[in-house]
C-alpha positions as CSV (number, residue, x, y, z in Angstrom):
1,M,267.9,178.3,15.2
2,S,264.9,178.6,12.8
3,S,261.5,177.2,13.5
4,A,259.0,175.4,11.3
5,T,256.4,177.7,9.8
6,N,254.5,175.3,7.6
7,V,253.6,172.6,10.1
8,D,251.7,173.1,13.4
9,A,251.6,170.0,15.7
10,T,249.6,170.3,18.9
11,A,248.4,167.7,21.4
12,V,244.7,168.3,21.8
13,N,241.6,166.8,23.4
14,T,239.9,165.0,20.6
15,I,236.3,165.8,21.6
16,D,237.1,169.4,22.2
17,W,238.8,169.5,18.8
18,L,235.7,168.0,17.2
19,S,233.3,170.2,19.1
20,A,235.0,173.5,18.3
21,S,232.7,175.8,16.4
22,D,235.3,176.3,13.7
23,T,236.0,172.6,13.1
24,T,234.4,171.3,9.9
25,I,236.3,168.5,8.2
26,V,236.1,167.4,4.6
27,V,237.4,164.0,3.4
28,P,239.1,164.7,0.0
29,V,238.2,162.8,-3.1
30,Y,241.5,160.8,-3.2
31,Q,240.8,159.2,0.2
32,R,239.9,155.5,0.3
33,Q,236.5,154.4,1.4
34,Y,235.6,153.9,5.0
35,R,236.8,150.4,5.9
36,W,236.7,149.8,9.7
37,D,235.0,146.6,10.6
38,I,233.2,145.6,13.8
39,G,236.5,144.2,15.3
40,G,238.1,147.6,15.1
41,C,235.0,149.2,16.6
42,E,235.0,146.7,19.4
43,Q,238.6,147.5,20.2
44,L,237.9,151.2,20.2
45,L,234.9,150.9,22.5
46,G,236.9,148.6,24.8
47,D,239.7,151.2,25.0
48,I,237.2,153.9,25.8
49,R,235.6,151.9,28.5
50,S,239.0,151.1,30.0
51,V,240.1,154.7,30.1
52,A,236.7,155.7,31.6
53,A,237.4,153.5,34.6
54,T,240.8,155.2,35.3
55,G,241.5,158.3,37.4
56,D,241.0,161.8,36.3
57,G,244.5,162.3,35.2
58,Q,244.5,159.4,32.8
59,T,244.0,159.8,29.0
60,H,244.0,157.6,25.9
61,F,246.2,158.6,22.9
62,I,244.6,157.7,19.5
63,G,247.5,158.9,17.3
64,S,247.9,161.8,15.0
65,I,245.4,163.4,12.7
66,L,246.8,165.3,9.7
67,S,244.9,168.1,8.0
68,T,245.4,171.1,5.9
69,A,243.4,174.3,5.3
70,S,241.0,174.2,2.4
71,T,242.3,176.0,-0.7
72,S,239.0,175.9,-2.6
73,A,237.2,179.2,-2.9
74,H,233.9,177.2,-3.2
75,D,234.5,175.0,-0.2
76,D,233.4,176.3,3.2
77,A,235.3,173.6,5.1
78,H,238.0,174.8,7.3
79,L,240.1,171.5,7.3
80,V,240.8,168.9,4.7
81,L,241.6,165.5,6.3
82,I,244.7,163.9,4.9
83,D,245.3,161.2,7.5
84,G,242.9,160.0,10.2
85,Q,239.5,159.7,8.4
86,Q,238.9,156.1,9.6
87,R,239.3,157.1,13.3
88,V,237.4,160.3,13.0
89,T,234.5,158.6,11.1
90,T,234.3,155.8,13.6
91,L,234.3,158.3,16.5
92,M,231.4,160.2,14.8
93,L,229.4,156.9,14.5
94,L,230.0,156.1,18.2
95,V,229.0,159.6,19.3
96,A,225.9,159.3,17.0
97,A,224.9,156.0,18.6
98,L,225.4,157.5,22.1
99,H,223.4,160.5,21.2
100,H,220.4,158.5,19.8
101,T,220.5,156.2,22.8
102,L,219.9,159.0,25.4
103,R,218.5,162.0,23.6
104,D,215.1,161.5,25.1
105,D,216.4,160.7,28.6
106,D,219.2,163.2,29.1
107,P,218.7,166.4,26.9
108,S,221.7,168.1,28.5
109,L,224.2,165.4,27.6
110,A,222.5,165.0,24.2
111,A,223.2,168.7,23.5
112,E,226.9,168.2,24.2
113,L,227.0,165.2,21.9
114,E,225.2,167.1,19.2
115,S,227.9,169.7,19.2
116,V,230.4,167.0,18.1
117,L,228.2,165.8,15.3
118,V,226.6,168.8,13.6
119,R,227.5,172.4,12.6
120,R,226.1,175.1,14.8
121,D,225.2,177.3,11.9
122,D,223.5,174.4,10.1
123,P,222.2,171.5,12.2
124,T,221.2,169.6,9.1
125,R,224.8,169.1,8.1
126,T,227.4,166.9,9.9
127,K,230.7,168.3,11.1
128,L,232.5,165.5,9.1
129,R,231.7,165.6,5.4
130,P,232.8,162.4,3.7
131,H,233.4,162.1,0.0
132,A,230.3,163.0,-2.0
133,A,229.8,159.4,-3.2
134,W,228.9,158.2,0.3
135,A,228.1,161.5,2.2
136,D,224.4,160.9,2.0
137,V,224.7,157.5,3.5
138,F,226.9,158.8,6.3
139,E,224.6,161.7,7.1
140,S,221.5,159.6,7.1
141,V,223.1,157.4,9.8
142,V,224.5,160.1,12.0
143,L,221.4,162.3,11.7
144,D,219.1,159.3,12.1
145,R,217.4,160.1,8.8
146,R,217.3,156.6,7.5
147,S,214.1,155.9,5.6
148,P,212.2,152.6,5.2
149,A,213.5,152.4,1.6
150,D,217.0,152.1,3.1
151,E,216.3,148.9,5.1
152,E,218.0,146.7,2.5
153,R,221.0,149.0,2.3
154,S,224.4,147.6,3.3
155,S,227.3,149.8,4.3
156,R,230.1,150.0,6.9
157,F,228.5,153.1,8.3
158,D,225.3,151.2,9.0
159,D,227.1,148.1,10.3
160,N,229.3,149.9,12.8
161,Y,226.6,152.3,13.9
162,A,224.3,149.3,14.6
163,F,227.1,147.6,16.5
164,F,227.6,150.7,18.7
165,R,223.8,151.0,19.3
166,S,223.7,147.3,20.3
167,Q,226.6,147.7,22.8
168,I,225.6,151.0,24.6
169,R,223.3,150.6,27.5
170,P,221.5,153.8,28.7
171,D,222.9,153.3,32.2
172,E,226.5,153.4,31.0
173,A,226.1,156.3,28.6
174,A,227.7,158.8,31.0
175,D,230.7,156.4,31.5
176,I,231.3,156.1,27.8
177,W,231.1,159.9,27.4
178,R,233.6,160.2,30.2
179,G,235.9,157.9,28.3
180,L,235.4,159.8,25.1
181,R,236.3,163.0,26.9
182,K,239.7,161.4,27.8
183,L,240.7,160.8,24.2
184,E,243.7,162.8,22.9
185,H,245.5,163.1,19.6
186,V,248.2,165.2,18.0
187,S,246.6,167.6,15.6
188,I,249.0,168.3,12.7
189,T,247.9,171.2,10.6
190,L,249.9,172.0,7.4
191,G,250.5,175.4,6.1
192,A,250.3,176.4,2.4
193,G,254.0,175.7,1.9
194,A,254.1,172.2,3.4
195,N,254.5,169.1,1.3
196,A,251.5,167.1,2.5
197,Q,252.4,163.9,0.7
198,Q,255.9,163.8,2.2
199,I,254.6,164.3,5.7
200,F,251.9,161.7,5.2
201,E,254.6,159.1,4.1
202,S,256.9,160.0,7.0
203,L,254.0,159.4,9.4
204,N,253.0,156.0,7.9
205,S,256.1,154.5,6.3
206,T,259.1,155.3,8.5
207,G,261.5,152.3,9.0
208,E,260.6,148.7,9.1
209,P,257.1,147.9,10.6
210,L,257.3,146.3,14.0
211,R,256.8,142.6,14.0
212,D,254.2,140.8,16.1
213,H,256.6,139.7,18.9
214,E,258.0,143.3,19.1
215,L,254.5,144.7,19.5
216,I,253.8,142.1,22.2
217,H,257.0,143.0,24.0
218,N,256.1,146.7,24.0
219,Y,252.6,145.9,25.1
220,V,253.7,143.7,28.0
221,L,256.1,146.3,29.4
222,M,253.9,149.3,28.8
223,G,252.9,151.1,32.0
224,L,255.6,149.5,34.2
225,T,258.2,151.5,36.1
226,H,261.8,151.2,34.8
227,A,262.7,148.8,37.6
228,E,259.7,146.6,36.8
229,Q,260.5,146.7,33.1
230,S,264.0,145.5,33.8
231,E,262.8,142.7,36.1
232,I,260.3,141.4,33.5
233,E,262.9,141.8,30.7
234,N,265.7,139.9,32.4
235,E,263.7,137.3,34.3
236,F,261.2,136.4,31.6
237,W,261.5,138.0,28.2
238,L,265.2,137.4,27.5
239,P,264.9,133.7,28.4
240,I,261.9,133.4,26.1
241,E,264.0,135.0,23.3
242,R,266.9,132.6,23.9
243,N,264.6,129.6,23.9
244,T,262.7,130.4,20.7
245,G,265.4,132.3,18.7
246,E,264.2,133.2,15.2
247,Q,261.0,131.3,15.8
248,I,259.8,133.7,18.6
249,G,256.9,135.0,16.4
250,A,255.8,131.4,15.7
251,F,256.0,130.7,19.4
252,W,253.5,133.4,20.3
253,R,251.2,132.3,17.5
254,D,251.3,128.6,18.6
255,Y,250.9,129.7,22.3
256,L,247.7,131.6,21.4
257,V,246.3,128.7,19.5
258,M,247.1,126.4,22.4
259,L,245.6,128.8,24.9
260,T,242.4,129.7,23.1
261,G,241.7,126.6,21.0
262,R,241.2,128.9,18.0
263,E,243.3,129.4,14.9
264,V,245.0,132.8,14.8
265,L,243.9,134.6,11.7
266,V,246.9,136.6,10.5
267,E,245.7,139.6,8.5
268,G,248.3,142.1,7.5
269,E,251.5,142.2,9.7
270,R,250.1,142.1,13.2
271,G,247.5,139.3,13.4
272,V,249.3,137.6,16.3
273,Y,249.6,140.8,18.3
274,D,246.0,141.6,17.8
275,A,245.0,138.1,19.0
276,F,247.3,138.6,22.0
277,R,245.8,141.9,22.9
278,H,242.3,140.5,22.6
279,E,243.2,137.7,24.9
280,F,244.9,140.0,27.4
281,P,243.1,143.4,27.2
282,R,244.7,144.4,30.5
283,L,247.7,143.0,32.3
284,D,248.2,144.3,35.8
285,R,251.5,143.6,37.6
286,D,250.4,140.4,39.4
287,T,248.7,138.9,36.4
288,L,251.7,139.7,34.2
289,R,254.1,137.9,36.6
290,T,251.8,134.9,36.7
291,R,251.5,134.8,32.9
292,A,255.2,135.5,32.4
293,H,256.1,132.4,34.4
294,Q,253.8,130.3,32.1
295,W,255.3,131.9,29.0
296,R,258.8,131.2,30.1
297,E,258.0,127.5,30.9
298,L,256.2,127.1,27.5
299,S,259.2,128.6,25.7
300,E,261.4,126.0,27.3
301,I,259.1,123.3,25.9
302,Y,259.1,125.1,22.6
303,R,262.9,124.8,22.5
304,L,262.6,121.0,22.9
305,L,260.2,121.0,20.0
306,L,262.6,122.9,17.9
307,E,265.6,120.8,19.0
308,P,264.2,117.4,20.1
309,A,267.7,116.0,20.8
310,K,267.9,118.2,23.9
311,A,264.9,116.5,25.5
312,T,265.9,114.2,28.4
313,D,262.7,112.2,27.9
314,A,263.6,109.8,25.1
315,V,260.0,108.9,24.2
316,A,259.1,112.6,24.0
317,S,262.2,113.3,22.0
318,R,261.2,110.6,19.5
319,H,257.7,112.0,19.1
320,F,259.0,115.6,18.7
321,E,261.3,114.5,15.9
322,A,258.4,112.9,14.2
323,I,256.3,116.1,14.5
324,N,259.1,118.1,13.1
325,T,259.1,115.9,10.1
326,L,255.4,115.3,9.6
327,G,253.9,118.7,10.5
328,R,255.0,121.5,12.8
329,G,251.5,122.8,12.8
330,M,250.9,120.4,15.7
331,Y,253.3,122.3,18.0
332,P,250.5,123.9,20.0
333,L,249.0,120.5,20.9
334,A,252.4,119.0,21.6
335,M,253.3,121.9,23.8
336,R,250.1,121.6,25.7
337,L,250.4,117.8,26.3
338,Y,254.1,118.0,27.4
339,R,253.3,120.8,29.8
340,D,250.5,118.7,31.3
341,R,253.0,115.8,31.6
342,L,255.5,118.0,33.4
343,H,252.8,119.1,35.8
344,G,251.8,115.6,36.6
345,E,248.4,116.0,35.0
346,L,249.0,113.5,32.2
347,P,250.6,110.1,32.5
348,A,253.6,109.4,30.4
349,S,251.7,106.6,28.6
350,D,248.9,109.0,27.7
351,L,251.4,111.5,26.3
352,S,253.0,108.9,24.1
353,L,249.7,107.5,23.0
354,A,248.3,111.0,22.1
355,L,251.4,111.9,20.1
356,T,251.3,108.5,18.3
357,H,247.7,109.3,17.3
358,V,248.9,112.7,16.0
359,E,251.7,111.0,14.0
360,S,249.1,108.6,12.5
361,L,246.8,111.4,11.6
362,L,249.5,113.5,9.9
363,L,251.0,110.7,8.0
364,R,247.8,109.0,6.8
365,R,246.3,112.3,5.7
366,T,249.4,113.1,3.8
367,V,249.5,109.7,2.1
368,V,245.9,110.1,0.8
369,G,246.3,113.8,-0.1
370,L,244.2,115.4,2.6
371,P,245.3,118.8,4.1
372,I,246.9,118.8,7.5
373,D,246.6,122.5,8.2
374,R,243.9,124.1,10.3
375,L,243.5,121.0,12.4
376,V,245.4,121.7,15.6
377,A,242.9,124.2,17.2
378,R,240.1,121.7,17.4
379,F,242.5,119.2,19.1
380,C,243.5,121.8,21.7
381,R,239.9,122.3,22.5
382,A,239.3,118.6,22.7
383,A,242.4,118.2,25.1
384,D,240.6,120.5,27.5
385,E,237.9,117.8,27.9
386,G,240.4,115.0,28.4
387,M,242.2,112.1,26.6
388,D,239.0,110.4,25.4
389,A,237.7,113.6,23.7
390,L,241.1,114.2,22.1
391,T,241.3,110.6,20.8
392,L,237.8,111.0,19.4
393,A,238.6,114.2,17.7
394,I,241.8,112.8,16.1
395,A,240.1,109.5,15.1
396,R,237.2,111.3,13.3
397,I,239.5,112.7,10.6
398,T,242.2,110.0,10.4
399,P,241.8,108.1,7.1
400,S,240.8,104.5,7.2
401,D,243.1,101.6,6.6
402,E,241.4,101.0,3.2
403,R,241.9,104.5,2.0
404,T,245.5,104.6,3.3
405,R,246.3,101.3,1.6
406,V,245.3,102.7,-1.8
407,G,247.4,105.8,-1.2
408,L,250.5,103.6,-0.4
409,R,249.9,101.3,-3.3
410,Y,249.7,103.9,-6.0
411,G,251.1,107.1,-4.6
412,D,254.5,108.5,-3.9
413,L,255.6,107.7,-0.4
414,P,255.7,111.0,1.7
415,H,258.5,111.4,4.2
416,A,260.1,108.3,2.8
417,G,263.3,108.3,4.9
418,F,261.3,108.8,8.1
419,V,258.8,106.1,7.3
420,L,261.3,103.5,6.2
421,A,263.5,104.1,9.2
422,R,260.7,103.7,11.6
423,L,259.5,100.5,9.9
424,A,263.0,99.1,9.9
425,G,263.8,100.2,13.5
426,V,266.7,102.3,12.3
427,E,267.8,105.3,14.4
428,A,267.3,108.7,13.0
429,D,271.1,109.4,13.0
430,A,272.1,106.2,11.3
431,D,274.4,106.5,8.3
432,V,271.9,105.4,5.7
433,V,270.3,107.1,2.7
434,L,267.2,106.6,0.6
435,E,267.7,104.0,-2.1
436,H,265.4,103.4,-5.2
437,V,265.7,99.7,-6.2
438,L,264.4,100.6,-9.6
439,P,266.2,103.8,-10.4
440,V,264.2,107.0,-11.0
441,A,265.6,107.2,-14.5
442,P,266.9,103.8,-15.6
443,S,269.5,103.6,-18.3
444,D,268.8,101.7,-21.5
445,D,271.0,98.8,-20.1
446,W,269.3,98.6,-16.7
447,T,267.7,95.2,-16.1
448,G,265.6,93.8,-13.4
449,D,266.2,90.1,-14.1
450,G,269.6,90.0,-16.0
451,V,267.8,89.2,-19.2
452,R,265.6,91.9,-20.5
453,R,267.1,95.4,-20.8
454,W,265.1,98.5,-20.0
455,A,265.2,99.5,-23.7
456,D,263.6,96.1,-24.6
457,L,260.5,96.8,-22.5
458,S,257.4,98.1,-24.2
459,D,256.1,101.6,-23.6
460,D,253.3,100.2,-21.4
461,E,255.8,98.1,-19.4
462,Q,258.1,101.1,-18.9
463,N,255.2,103.3,-17.8
464,A,254.0,100.6,-15.4
465,H,257.4,100.6,-13.8
466,R,257.7,104.4,-13.7
467,A,254.3,104.6,-11.9
468,L,255.7,102.6,-9.0
469,V,259.2,104.0,-8.8
470,N,258.5,106.3,-5.7
471,T,256.0,103.9,-4.0
472,L,256.7,102.2,-0.7
473,G,257.7,98.8,-2.3
474,N,260.5,100.3,-4.4
475,L,262.2,102.3,-1.7
476,T,264.6,101.1,1.0
477,L,267.5,102.4,3.1
478,L,271.1,101.6,2.4
479,E,274.4,102.6,3.9
480,E,275.7,105.7,2.1
481,D,279.0,104.2,0.8
482,A,277.1,101.1,-0.6
483,A,274.5,103.4,-2.2
484,D,277.2,105.3,-4.0
485,R,278.7,102.1,-5.4
486,V,275.5,100.7,-6.8
487,F,273.9,104.0,-7.9
488,D,271.9,103.3,-11.1
489,A,273.2,99.7,-11.3
490,S,270.9,96.9,-12.5
491,F,269.2,94.8,-9.9
492,P,271.5,91.7,-10.1
493,E,274.5,94.0,-9.3
494,K,272.6,95.6,-6.4
495,R,271.7,92.3,-4.6
496,S,275.2,91.8,-3.0
497,A,275.1,95.3,-1.6
498,Y,271.6,94.7,-0.2
499,A,272.6,91.4,1.2
500,S,275.4,92.9,3.3
501,S,273.3,95.9,4.6
502,G,272.7,96.3,8.3
503,V,269.1,97.2,7.5
504,G,267.0,94.1,7.8
505,S,264.3,95.1,5.4
506,T,267.0,95.9,2.8
507,R,268.6,92.5,3.2
508,Q,265.2,90.9,2.5
509,I,265.2,92.5,-1.0
510,A,268.4,90.5,-1.8
511,A,266.4,87.3,-1.6
512,A,264.4,88.2,-4.7
513,D,265.5,86.6,-8.0
514,A,264.4,89.7,-10.1
515,W,262.9,93.1,-9.7
516,S,259.7,94.0,-11.5
517,T,256.3,95.5,-10.9
518,A,255.2,92.2,-9.4
519,Q,258.0,92.3,-6.8
520,I,257.3,96.0,-6.1
521,T,253.6,95.4,-5.5
522,A,254.3,92.4,-3.3
523,R,256.7,94.3,-1.1
524,T,254.3,97.2,-0.9
525,E,251.7,94.9,0.5
526,E,254.1,93.5,3.1
527,L,255.3,96.9,4.2
528,T,251.8,98.4,4.2
529,A,250.8,95.8,6.8
530,R,253.7,97.0,9.0
531,F,252.8,100.6,8.3
532,M,249.2,100.0,9.5
533,A,250.5,98.3,12.7
534,T,252.9,101.1,13.4
535,W,250.6,104.0,12.7
536,R,247.2,102.7,13.8
537,R,244.0,104.7,13.5
538,P,242.0,104.9,16.8
539,G,239.0,102.8,16.1
540,V,236.5,104.7,18.3
541,V,234.3,106.6,15.8
542,A,233.1,106.6,12.3
543,I,235.4,108.5,9.9
544,D,234.6,111.9,8.4
545,D,236.1,111.8,4.9
546,D,234.2,114.8,3.7
547,N,236.7,117.4,5.0
548,L,234.1,119.1,7.3
549,T,235.2,122.1,9.3
550,P,234.1,122.5,12.9
551,I,232.1,125.7,13.3
552,L,234.6,127.1,15.8
553,D,237.3,126.8,13.1
554,A,235.3,128.5,10.4
555,K,236.8,131.8,9.1
556,K,235.5,135.0,7.7
557,R,235.6,134.9,3.9
558,R,238.1,137.2,2.2
559,G,235.7,138.2,-0.5
560,W,234.0,136.7,-3.6
561,P,234.9,136.8,-7.3
562,R,232.1,138.1,-9.5
563,G,229.3,135.6,-10.1
564,W,229.9,133.4,-7.0
565,Q,227.7,133.6,-4.0
566,R,227.7,130.1,-2.4
567,E,230.0,129.9,0.6
568,F,229.0,126.5,1.9
569,D,227.9,123.3,0.2
570,Y,226.0,122.4,3.4
571,V,226.1,122.5,7.2
572,E,225.9,119.6,9.5
573,Y,223.9,120.7,12.6
574,R,223.7,118.1,15.3
575,G,223.3,115.3,12.8
576,E,221.0,117.2,10.5
577,H,222.0,118.2,7.0
578,W,221.2,121.8,6.3
579,D,221.2,123.4,2.8
580,V,222.8,126.7,4.0
581,R,224.6,128.8,1.4
582,D,226.3,131.5,3.5
583,V,227.1,133.0,6.9
584,R,224.1,135.3,6.8
585,Y,221.6,132.5,6.3
586,L,223.4,130.3,8.9
587,F,223.3,133.2,11.4
588,N,219.5,133.6,11.0
589,R,218.8,129.8,11.1
590,V,221.0,129.1,14.1
591,F,219.5,131.8,16.2
592,A,215.9,130.8,15.1
593,R,216.6,127.2,15.9
594,L,218.2,127.9,19.3
595,W,215.3,130.1,20.2
596,A,213.1,127.0,19.8
597,D,215.5,124.5,21.3
598,S,217.7,126.4,23.8
599,R,216.2,129.8,24.3
600,Q,218.0,130.6,27.5
601,S,221.4,130.3,25.8
602,V,220.3,132.9,23.2
603,I,219.1,135.2,26.0
604,D,222.2,134.8,28.1
605,Y,224.6,135.2,25.1
606,S,222.8,138.3,23.8
607,A,222.6,139.9,27.3
608,R,226.3,139.4,27.8
609,Q,227.3,140.6,24.3
610,G,224.8,143.4,23.9
611,G,223.1,141.7,21.0
612,P,222.1,140.5,18.4
613,V,218.7,140.0,20.0
614,Y,216.8,143.0,21.3
615,P,213.3,143.7,22.8
616,A,212.4,146.2,20.1
617,M,213.4,147.1,16.6
618,A,215.2,150.2,17.9
619,W,216.6,151.5,14.6
620,N,215.8,151.1,10.9
621,G,217.2,148.0,9.3
622,Q,216.6,144.3,8.7
623,W,215.1,142.3,11.5
624,D,213.6,138.9,12.1
625,Q,211.1,138.3,15.0
626,L,212.1,135.3,17.1
627,G,209.2,135.6,19.5
628,E,206.9,138.1,21.1
629,G,209.0,141.2,21.9
630,Q,212.2,139.6,20.8
631,Y,213.9,140.6,17.5
632,L,217.1,139.5,15.8
633,Y,219.0,142.2,13.9
634,L,220.2,141.0,10.5
635,G,222.2,144.0,9.4
636,W,225.6,142.9,10.6
637,D,228.7,142.2,8.5
638,S,229.7,138.5,8.0
639,K,232.5,138.6,10.5
640,Y,230.2,139.7,13.3
641,M,227.6,137.1,12.2
642,L,230.1,134.3,12.2
643,T,231.4,135.3,15.7
644,A,227.9,135.4,17.0
645,V,227.0,131.9,15.6
646,Q,230.2,130.5,17.2
647,G,229.5,132.2,20.5
648,V,225.8,131.3,20.9
649,L,226.6,127.6,20.0
650,E,229.3,127.6,22.7
651,E,226.7,129.1,25.1
652,A,224.3,126.2,24.3
653,G,227.1,123.6,24.5
654,W,226.6,122.4,21.0
655,A,229.5,124.0,19.1
656,S,231.3,120.6,18.8
657,E,228.3,119.2,17.0
658,V,228.1,121.7,14.2
659,F,230.2,121.5,11.0
660,V,230.4,123.4,7.8
661,K,231.3,122.0,4.4
662,Y,232.8,124.8,2.3
663,S,232.0,125.0,-1.3
664,Y,235.0,124.8,-3.7
665,I,235.1,128.6,-4.1
666,G,234.2,129.1,-0.4
667,D,237.2,127.0,0.6
668,A,239.5,129.1,-1.7
669,M,238.1,132.3,-0.2
670,R,238.9,131.4,3.4
């Protein structure tokens, strides 16, 4: 058997590997820029803290790092980094923040940290040498050589370093160093004859990427014994798979929305998994079993949502059918309400009323052309406060009767079969189909009164008819065989089929002498009154027709096209109208305002999160003084700032009273 001579793969201690005197690493020109955001840094720091708290034999694996020996005669680097620069760079920034935090208080530990950061033969150069385009920025951060002229500078190096500085307390420095010392990776070093690109692709592109639910499955079972894994698999996971089928990924997303009251931001291919891991950073055996019982029960409810006919509760089945038709985005709320009903925490009447309000919201917003996505998270939060709060939240954004009437009068009727069946009292499984009294494309000989043919109508008259062809007044339900017989027939020929229909509202049409725009309009008015009575709007609050977004549902922008800077049209802050253009301005204004109105909430939030308010301007950057000896750091990225705004407003208890109105481009960039 021959052995590989061009690839050397060894499991190593990451800090020892970085500290070795012969380890100097260059990031080649073709590598992408450094892109880790604060969320990734937060996860890394959390992992390090977790492993620091474990026993001496426990380690944390951070993957593989691929490098090759330098082939340049003019390059004194020993290794060229092919894969792993994002992780190595972030670790360097963390070590730098740790070093700068304790260098004056613990010189011995500071010296160990310095050996990771700088070359022994030249302490003015860092061990990691990024691409020349951003090497100076990186070294100024790691070596703490940032000048006053750099205060307005913005970079991921500055952002992530500032985050680590804000999170590390001097009294936990030793613990973080203990966690860092437990990091391990596989160091893959390529020889001169190895195909670096081929190996890189094999490491990063083998097979189909794991889907969210598969990652969750692995995460849940990780660390259990074989017997425990089999128990969880058979007792809980397999029933969840059977209940949710192909929708298992959607189940986990909807579950997390229900649980957290926050929309799950899916970025890339593992957004649901990342949200799950954030919610459950550690699952010990007892907690896992408790949670698994809940997951299995909720998956059983999810099966009823997917197949309402299987529900033994006829009222719930009817509402679940409606939600499937009008908007499956409401699954998280329906799942939550039905669970509360099963546990005896919600009366049957309240369940039916709440789901009726949901139907009204979805249908009315669709009629008037308003979006129905990104709504359910706020309702899940409101449900935590009780039925009154939920009703209030739904009513706030349910269109008025006046606006809905206009939509029904002039717009195409959405979900026409569902609406007409409900208004006529027809069961969902009845053998009826949608019928256009005035056909969608009338023939030249079609007539509504037996006298004037379609071809005899003026262009204006024809256009007036066409504008109403898909409106409520021109649509009805008819038995399928009868509909086939009178397809495209003139109105006088249709009347006999309508008169013998088992659908009462269709029989009423037969009483009309003719069919024209006047009859369509009159019937629309009659059915609109029944529509309003069937899908009422809760009349408990004034209506928000400006499509405001609660601050807790605001999302980090994806990026701006050139020339656009305004993210918000305005912000509603507890009844005040603020001219706030972006998250950065909002961040500063909210913290300044809360410092005046609810100072303790700022202090408590910042103490728990390790920022963004500090007793001193401890590093170079942009700061705002809130009060004597209290400074707000402004150098964060927009994702951190938005999270901080949401968190401190929740701390103050005012999050439900703050809304943002996205600008046109801001809404597109969400």
